[in-house]
DRENDO-1510 file (C-alpha; in Angstrom, 1 decimal, always signed):
<recs>
REC; n; res; u; v; w
REC; 1; MET; +99.1; +62.6; +59.9 .
REC; 2; ARG; +95.7; +62.7; +58.1 .
REC; 3; ARG; +95.9; +66.5; +57.4 .
REC; 4; ASN; +99.0; +65.8; +55.2 .
REC; 5; VAL; +97.0; +63.6; +53.0 .
REC; 6; LEU; +94.2; +66.1; +52.9 .
REC; 7; CYS; +96.8; +68.7; +51.2 .
REC; 8; GLY; +97.3; +66.4; +48.7 .
REC; 9; PHE; +93.7; +65.8; +48.4 .
REC; 10; MET; +93.3; +69.1; +46.4 .
REC; 11; LEU; +95.8; +68.1; +44.2 .
REC; 12; SER; +95.5; +64.4; +43.6 .
REC; 13; ILE; +92.1; +63.3; +44.7 .
REC; 14; ALA; +92.3; +60.0; +43.1 .
REC; 15; ALA; +95.0; +58.8; +45.8 .
REC; 16; LEU; +92.7; +59.7; +48.6 .
REC; 17; SER; +89.5; +58.8; +47.4 .
REC; 18; PRO; +89.4; +55.1; +46.2 .
REC; 19; ILE; +85.5; +55.2; +47.3 .
REC; 20; THR; +83.8; +54.3; +44.0 .
REC; 21; SER; +84.7; +52.1; +41.2 .
REC; 22; GLN; +82.5; +54.6; +38.8 .
REC; 23; ALA; +84.3; +56.6; +36.0 .
REC; 24; HIS; +85.6; +59.9; +36.8 .
REC; 25; PRO; +84.9; +62.1; +38.7 .
REC; 26; HIS; +85.5; +60.7; +42.2 .
REC; 27; SER; +84.5; +63.7; +44.0 .
REC; 28; TRP; +82.4; +66.8; +43.6 .
REC; 29; ILE; +82.6; +70.2; +44.2 .
REC; 30; ASP; +79.5; +72.7; +43.9 .
REC; 31; MET; +80.4; +76.1; +43.3 .
REC; 32; LYS; +79.4; +79.8; +43.9 .
REC; 33; THR; +81.7; +82.6; +42.6 .
REC; 34; TYR; +81.4; +86.3; +43.3 .
REC; 35; ILE; +83.3; +88.4; +40.7 .
REC; 36; GLU; +84.1; +91.4; +42.5 .
REC; 37; GLY; +84.7; +95.3; +41.5 .
REC; 38; SER; +83.7; +98.5; +40.8 .
REC; 39; ASN; +84.5; +101.6; +38.4 .
REC; 40; ASN; +84.6; +99.0; +35.6 .
REC; 41; GLN; +87.5; +97.1; +37.1 .
REC; 42; ILE; +87.5; +93.5; +38.4 .
REC; 43; THR; +89.5; +93.2; +41.4 .
REC; 44; GLY; +88.9; +89.7; +42.5 .
REC; 45; PHE; +86.8; +86.5; +43.2 .
REC; 46; LYS; +85.0; +85.3; +46.5 .
REC; 47; MET; +84.9; +81.5; +46.3 .
REC; 48; VAL; +82.1; +79.4; +48.0 .
REC; 49; TRP; +82.9; +75.7; +47.3 .
REC; 50; THR; +80.8; +72.9; +48.9 .
REC; 51; PHE; +82.3; +69.5; +48.9 .
REC; 52; ASP; +80.2; +66.2; +48.5 .
REC; 53; ALA; +79.1; +64.6; +51.6 .
REC; 54; MET; +81.6; +61.2; +50.9 .
REC; 55; THR; +84.7; +63.6; +50.5 .
REC; 56; THR; +83.7; +65.7; +53.2 .
REC; 57; ALA; +83.7; +62.4; +55.7 .
REC; 58; TYR; +87.2; +61.2; +54.2 .
REC; 59; MET; +88.6; +65.1; +54.7 .
REC; 60; LEU; +87.5; +64.8; +58.2 .
REC; 61; ASP; +88.3; +60.8; +59.0 .
REC; 62; GLY; +90.3; +60.8; +62.0 .
REC; 63; GLU; +90.2; +64.4; +62.7 .
REC; 64; ASP; +89.3; +65.7; +66.4 .
REC; 65; MET; +85.8; +67.1; +65.7 .
REC; 66; SER; +84.6; +67.3; +69.3 .
REC; 67; PRO; +82.7; +70.4; +70.4 .
REC; 68; LYS; +85.6; +71.8; +71.9 .
REC; 69; ASN; +88.0; +71.5; +69.2 .
REC; 70; LYS; +85.9; +71.6; +65.6 .
REC; 71; GLN; +86.6; +75.2; +65.3 .
REC; 72; LYS; +90.4; +74.9; +65.6 .
REC; 73; THR; +90.3; +71.7; +63.5 .
REC; 74; LEU; +88.3; +73.0; +60.7 .
REC; 75; LYS; +90.8; +76.2; +60.6 .
REC; 76; ASN; +93.8; +74.2; +60.3 .
REC; 77; ILE; +92.4; +72.0; +57.6 .
REC; 78; ALA; +91.3; +75.2; +55.6 .
REC; 79; THR; +94.9; +76.6; +55.7 .
REC; 80; SER; +96.3; +73.2; +54.7 .
REC; 81; VAL; +94.5; +73.3; +51.6 .
REC; 82; MET; +94.8; +77.0; +50.7 .
REC; 83; GLU; +98.8; +76.5; +51.2 .
REC; 84; ASN; +98.5; +73.3; +48.7 .
REC; 85; MET; +96.5; +75.2; +46.1 .
REC; 86; LYS; +98.9; +77.9; +46.0 .
REC; 87; ASN; +101.2; +76.2; +43.5 .
REC; 88; ALA; +97.9; +74.9; +41.5 .
REC; 89; HIS; +96.8; +78.6; +40.8 .
REC; 90; TYR; +93.8; +77.8; +43.5 .
REC; 91; PHE; +92.3; +76.1; +40.4 .
REC; 92; THR; +91.3; +79.4; +39.1 .
REC; 93; TYR; +92.2; +80.4; +35.7 .
REC; 94; PHE; +91.3; +84.0; +34.4 .
REC; 95; TYR; +92.1; +85.2; +30.9 .
REC; 96; ASP; +91.9; +88.1; +28.8 .
REC; 97; ASN; +92.1; +86.0; +25.5 .
REC; 98; GLU; +95.0; +83.7; +26.0 .
REC; 99; THR; +96.8; +86.1; +28.4 .
REC; 100; PRO; +96.6; +84.7; +32.1 .
REC; 101; ILE; +95.7; +87.5; +35.0 .
REC; 102; LYS; +97.9; +87.0; +37.9 .
REC; 103; TYR; +96.5; +86.9; +41.7 .
REC; 104; HIS; +97.7; +88.0; +44.9 .
REC; 105; ILE; +98.2; +85.0; +47.5 .
REC; 106; PRO; +95.0; +85.1; +49.5 .
REC; 107; ALA; +94.7; +85.9; +53.4 .
REC; 108; GLY; +93.5; +82.6; +54.0 .
REC; 109; GLY; +90.2; +80.5; +53.7 .
REC; 110; GLU; +87.4; +79.3; +56.1 .
REC; 111; LEU; +86.1; +75.8; +56.3 .
REC; 112; ILE; +82.5; +75.2; +57.9 .
REC; 113; LYS; +80.6; +71.9; +58.3 .
REC; 114; PRO; +77.1; +72.6; +59.2 .
REC; 115; ARG; +75.7; +69.6; +58.1 .
REC; 116; ALA; +77.0; +66.7; +56.1 .
REC; 117; LYS; +78.9; +68.7; +53.4 .
REC; 118; ALA; +81.9; +71.1; +54.3 .
REC; 119; THR; +82.2; +74.5; +52.2 .
REC; 120; LEU; +85.1; +76.0; +51.9 .
REC; 121; THR; +85.4; +80.0; +51.6 .
REC; 122; PHE; +88.2; +82.5; +50.2 .
REC; 123; GLU; +88.8; +85.7; +49.0 .
REC; 124; LEU; +91.3; +85.5; +45.7 .
REC; 125; PRO; +92.2; +88.9; +44.9 .
REC; 126; LEU; +93.8; +89.8; +41.4 .
REC; 127; ALA; +97.5; +91.2; +41.5 .
REC; 128; ARG; +96.3; +94.4; +40.2 .
REC; 129; PRO; +92.7; +95.6; +39.2 .
REC; 130; LYS; +91.7; +94.4; +35.6 .
REC; 131; THR; +89.6; +96.8; +33.4 .
REC; 132; VAL; +87.0; +95.6; +31.8 .
REC; 133; THR; +87.0; +94.5; +28.1 .
REC; 134; LYS; +83.9; +94.2; +25.7 .
REC; 135; ASP; +84.3; +90.5; +25.3 .
REC; 136; SER; +87.6; +89.0; +25.9 .
REC; 137; LEU; +87.5; +88.2; +29.5 .
REC; 138; LYS; +87.1; +84.4; +30.5 .
REC; 139; LEU; +86.9; +82.4; +33.7 .
REC; 140; LEU; +87.6; +78.4; +34.2 .
REC; 141; ILE; +87.8; +76.7; +37.6 .
REC; 142; PHE; +89.0; +73.1; +37.2 .
REC; 143; GLU; +91.2; +70.5; +38.8 .
REC; 144; PRO; +93.3; +69.1; +36.1 .
REC; 145; SER; +93.2; +65.5; +36.7 .
REC; 146; TYR; +89.4; +65.3; +36.3 .
REC; 147; TYR; +89.1; +63.5; +39.3 .
REC; 148; VAL; +87.4; +66.5; +41.0 .
REC; 149; ASP; +84.2; +67.6; +39.3 .
REC; 150; MET; +84.0; +71.3; +40.3 .
REC; 151; SER; +81.3; +73.1; +38.4 .
REC; 152; TRP; +78.4; +75.8; +38.9 .
REC; 153; GLY; +75.1; +74.1; +39.1 .
REC; 154; ASN; +73.0; +77.0; +37.2 .
REC; 155; LYS; +74.1; +80.7; +36.2 .
REC; 156; SER; +72.9; +82.2; +39.4 .
REC; 157; ASP; +75.7; +80.6; +41.2 .
REC; 158; ILE; +78.0; +83.2; +39.6 .
REC; 159; VAL; +77.4; +86.7; +41.0 .
REC; 160; LEU; +78.8; +90.0; +39.7 .
REC; 161; SER; +79.2; +92.8; +42.3 .
REC; 162; PRO; +76.4; +95.5; +41.9 .
REC; 163; GLU; +78.8; +98.2; +40.2 .
REC; 164; LEU; +79.8; +95.5; +37.6 .
REC; 165; ALA; +76.3; +94.2; +36.8 .
REC; 166; LYS; +75.5; +97.9; +35.5 .
REC; 167; ASN; +77.5; +97.4; +32.3 .
REC; 168; CYS; +78.7; +93.6; +32.5 .
REC; 169; SER; +77.0; +90.2; +31.9 .
REC; 170; PHE; +78.2; +86.9; +31.3 .
REC; 171; LYS; +77.3; +83.5; +29.6 .
REC; 172; LEU; +78.1; +80.3; +31.4 .
REC; 173; ILE; +79.2; +78.0; +28.8 .
REC; 174; GLU; +79.2; +74.3; +29.1 .
REC; 175; PRO; +81.8; +71.9; +27.8 .
REC; 176; HIS; +81.8; +69.9; +24.6 .
REC; 177; PRO; +84.4; +67.3; +24.5 .
REC; 178; THR; +84.7; +65.2; +21.8 .
REC; 179; PRO; +83.6; +61.3; +21.9 .
REC; 180; GLU; +87.5; +60.5; +21.7 .
REC; 181; GLN; +87.9; +62.5; +24.9 .
REC; 182; VAL; +85.0; +61.1; +26.8 .
REC; 183; THR; +86.1; +57.6; +26.0 .
REC; 184; TYR; +89.4; +58.3; +27.1 .
REC; 185; ALA; +88.2; +59.9; +30.3 .
REC; 186; MET; +86.1; +56.8; +31.0 .
REC; 187; SER; +89.0; +54.2; +30.1 .
REC; 188; ILE; +91.3; +55.3; +33.1 .
REC; 189; PRO; +91.1; +52.8; +35.9 .
REC; 190; ALA; +89.4; +54.1; +38.8 .
REC; 191; ASP; +92.6; +53.4; +41.0 .
REC; 192; GLU; +94.8; +54.8; +38.4 .
REC; 193; SER; +96.0; +58.8; +39.0 .
REC; 194; PRO; +96.0; +60.0; +35.6 .
REC; 195; ASP; +98.5; +62.3; +34.1 .
REC; 196; PRO; +97.8; +65.9; +34.9 .
REC; 197; ASP; +99.4; +66.9; +31.5 .
REC; 198; ASP; +96.5; +65.5; +30.2 .
REC; 199; LYS; +94.3; +68.5; +31.5 .
REC; 200; LEU; +91.2; +66.5; +31.2 .
REC; 201; GLY; +89.6; +69.0; +33.9 .
REC; 202; GLN; +90.0; +71.6; +31.5 .
REC; 203; VAL; +88.3; +69.5; +28.7 .
REC; 204; PHE; +85.2; +69.0; +30.8 .
REC; 205; THR; +85.1; +72.4; +32.6 .
REC; 206; GLN; +82.7; +75.2; +32.3 .
REC; 207; THR; +83.7; +78.5; +31.0 .
REC; 208; VAL; +82.1; +82.1; +32.3 .
REC; 209; LYS; +82.8; +84.5; +29.2 .
REC; 210; LEU; +82.1; +88.3; +30.3 .
REC; 211; TYR; +80.7; +91.1; +28.1 .
REC; 212; CYS; +80.9; +94.5; +29.0 .
REC; 213; ASN; +79.3; +97.4; +27.5 .
REC; 214; VAL; +81.1; +100.6; +28.5 .
REC; 215; ASP; +82.7; +103.3; +26.8 .
REC; 216; ASN; +85.9; +102.8; +28.4 .
REC; 217; ALA; +86.3; +99.0; +28.0 .
REC; 218; LEU; +89.7; +98.2; +26.7 .
REC; 219; PRO; +90.3; +96.3; +23.6 .
REC; 220; SER; +91.2; +92.8; +23.7 .
REC; 221; THR; +94.6; +91.5; +24.4 .
REC; 222; LYS; +96.2; +89.9; +21.4 .
</recs>
């Protein structure tokens, strides 16, 4: 069933998208991320991910997108994608220094397709609120194989809640892969699945670093 293939899409896009002979990546997701919280505590994230038009077309190929069934189809696809991202931490990695911060399982996601591109929206709550620190919190979102380019187009695509924005700011740090890492990524054949253990996605991903100036900010976790 096409939907079962879609589930694998979020974990190994290469097998699904032999649609280009170009070097990596093969698929693109434009992200907008809302960092939620209040009282100097981060409670979670709201994700808005927009897939490129070609990936959207592949995701929906063979699905019933008739006016009568469109909403049901999109809901079922969103449920499948969310379920399969669960074991991949929803491609979202939040750290206090090198200590990972855990999440609750999201309630679900919403997939819409107003035009050529589909957009997935979901809430990712933390397992427990995280009190801000002065400068040790960082957020990365990436698909490990690097077949999916997940990126923020600019700093405005990251939004702090009004309460957090009173005392916190952030920097969007671009990746700086070495020439050797770039050469290796480009050397992988377009029809070959890379080894997820290579973590190329992390090498090429952006990093959001949070800086908070509050009296009760916690010290960094060592």
